[in-house]
N, C-alpha and C positions, 0 to 999 in steps of 0.2 A: 504494500500500500504506500502510495506517495501522497504526501500532503501538498496541495497547491499553494496554500497560504500558511505561512508560519506565524501568523499574527495571533490575535486574541482568540479567535474562534477555534483554532486548532488547539490552543492551550486549554480552553474550556472543555472541549471534547475529550482530550487526554485526561483532564482532571476528573471528569465524570466516569471515564473508563476505570481509572485508578480507584476511585471511591467504590465502584461496583466490585472490584477485586479485594477490597478491604485495605487499601493502601492510600497514602497521601501523596499527591502530585507536588513535586518541588520545582522541576524545571525541565525544559527541552532544549537540546543542543542540535540544531538542524544540520550543522556542518558535519558532526560525527554521527548523526542520526541516533542519538542516545536520549533516554528519558531518565531523569533522576526522581526517585521515589523514596518515601519513608515507609518502612514496613516493620511493625512491632518495635518502634523506637530506633531503628537502625537505617542508615542510608543505603540505598541500593541503586545501582545504575544498570539499566538494561538497554539493549539495542531495540530499536522500534519493532523489528520483526518478531523478536522474542516476546515483547510486551503484547503485541497484537495477537500472537499465537495463544498466549495465556488467556487473553480476553475472549477469543473465539471459542476456546475449549470450555470456558466457564459458561458462555452463552448456550452451548450445546447441551450442557448438563442441566441447565434450568429449563 
């Protein structure tokens, strides 16, 4: 998945996805295509593809 706009709307969408997974969205680095999250009080950095794969798996389970 490629995001066309790296502005506010993308960050809002990523934040909602993270919340659905039980994480807190911290930031997005479009150059490295990485997402920074907080999970159980610890910082985690994931590649966009890994994050989206986790989200899609969660969506299939529900």
